[in-house]
C-alpha positions in Angstrom: -47.4 97.8 -34.8 -50.4 99.8 -33.5 -53.2 101.2 -35.7 -55.2 104.3 -35.2 -58.2 104.4 -37.6 -59.9 107.7 -37.5 -63.6 107.3 -38.4 -65.2 110.7 -37.4 -63.6 113.9 -38.7 -65.9 116.5 -37.2 -65.6 120.3 -37.2 -65.1 120.2 -33.4 -62.8 117.1 -33.1 -61.6 113.8 -34.5 -62.6 110.3 -33.1 -60.8 107.1 -33.9 -60.2 103.5 -32.8 -56.7 102.5 -31.6 -55.9 98.8 -31.9 -53.0 97.0 -30.2 -53.4 93.3 -31.1 -56.8 92.2 -29.7 -57.0 95.2 -27.4 -58.6 98.5 -28.5 -59.9 101.8 -27.3 -61.2 105.1 -28.7 -59.2 108.3 -29.3 -60.0 112.0 -29.2 -58.1 114.6 -31.1 -58.4 118.1 -32.4 -60.1 118.5 -35.8 -58.1 118.4 -39.0 -56.9 121.9 -39.6 -54.0 121.4 -42.1 -51.6 120.2 -39.3 -51.5 123.7 -37.7 -49.7 123.5 -34.3 -51.8 123.3 -31.2 -55.2 123.3 -33.0 -55.0 120.4 -35.5 -54.7 116.6 -35.3 -51.5 115.3 -36.9 -51.3 114.0 -40.5 -52.2 110.4 -41.3 -49.0 108.3 -41.7 -46.5 106.0 -39.9 -44.8 107.2 -36.8 -42.3 105.9 -34.2 -43.5 106.4 -30.6 -41.1 106.6 -27.6 -41.3 107.2 -23.8 -41.5 110.8 -22.7 -41.6 112.7 -19.4 -41.7 116.5 -19.1 -42.9 119.2 -16.8 -46.6 118.9 -17.6 -46.9 115.2 -18.5 -44.8 112.4 -17.0 -44.5 108.7 -18.1 -46.4 109.1 -21.4 -45.5 108.5 -25.0 -44.3 111.0 -27.6 -45.1 110.5 -31.3 -41.8 111.2 -33.1 -41.0 113.0 -36.4 -44.4 114.6 -37.0 -43.9 117.1 -39.8 -43.6 120.7 -38.6 -44.7 119.6 -35.0 -43.1 118.7 -31.7 -44.2 117.2 -28.4 -47.2 115.3 -29.8 -48.1 112.9 -26.9 -50.6 110.2 -25.9 -52.0 111.5 -22.6 -55.2 111.6 -20.7 -57.9 113.7 -22.3 -61.7 113.5 -22.7 -62.4 116.4 -25.1 -60.6 117.9 -28.1 -59.9 121.0 -26.0 -57.9 118.9 -23.6 -55.2 118.3 -26.2 -53.1 120.7 -28.3 -52.5 118.3 -31.2 -52.0 115.3 -28.9 -54.1 112.1 -28.7 -56.3 111.2 -25.7 -57.8 107.7 -25.2 -61.0 106.4 -23.7 -63.0 103.2 -23.4 -66.1 104.6 -25.1 -67.0 107.7 -27.1 -69.7 110.2 -27.8 -69.7 111.6 -31.4 -71.8 114.7 -30.8 -70.7 117.1 -33.4 -70.8 120.0 -30.9 -68.6 118.3 -28.3 -67.2 114.8 -29.1 -65.7 113.0 -26.2 -64.1 109.8 -24.9 -64.6 108.5 -21.4 -62.5 107.0 -18.6 -59.3 108.4 -20.1 -57.0 107.9 -17.1 -57.9 104.2 -16.7 -57.8 103.6 -20.4 -54.4 105.2 -20.8 -53.0 103.0 -18.1 -54.4 99.9 -19.8 -53.0 101.1 -23.1 -49.5 101.4 -21.8 -49.8 98.0 -20.1 -50.7 96.5 -23.5 -48.5 98.5 -25.9 -45.7 99.6 -23.6 -44.0 103.0 -24.2 -42.0 102.2 -27.3 -43.9 101.2 -30.5 -44.7 102.0 -34.1 -48.0 103.6 -35.0 -49.9 103.8 -38.2 -52.7 106.4 -38.5 -55.3 106.1 -41.2 -58.6 107.8 -41.9 -61.8 106.1 -43.0 -63.9 108.2 -45.2 -67.2 107.2 -46.7 -67.5 107.3 -50.5 -70.7 108.7 -51.9 
């Protein structure tokens, strides 16, 4: 089981920490916009992830059974505008509200697949501060 803990829900994007056993990295997604296709991150929840290869992305992972969404992938991405609802990974992050980012996405994605493989369960949760 892998865990994605979102800790920054910004107007311009969402940042989280993805954990697979002792290994972890950071994630970049679109902001939360009510699960609207192509512009929103997906809802928090539990998902099955399976291997995927298509025309644009080969040898990546697809997040299955996302409500009202299809072809949600883990793939290389550094900025929220690099994804259309998918999840990018990096080894560090910048939480600038104008342009959040993760870095070294290609290298981090390869390391992620080495650790997690291409077939796994994923839990996504958000951490929100209480005032």
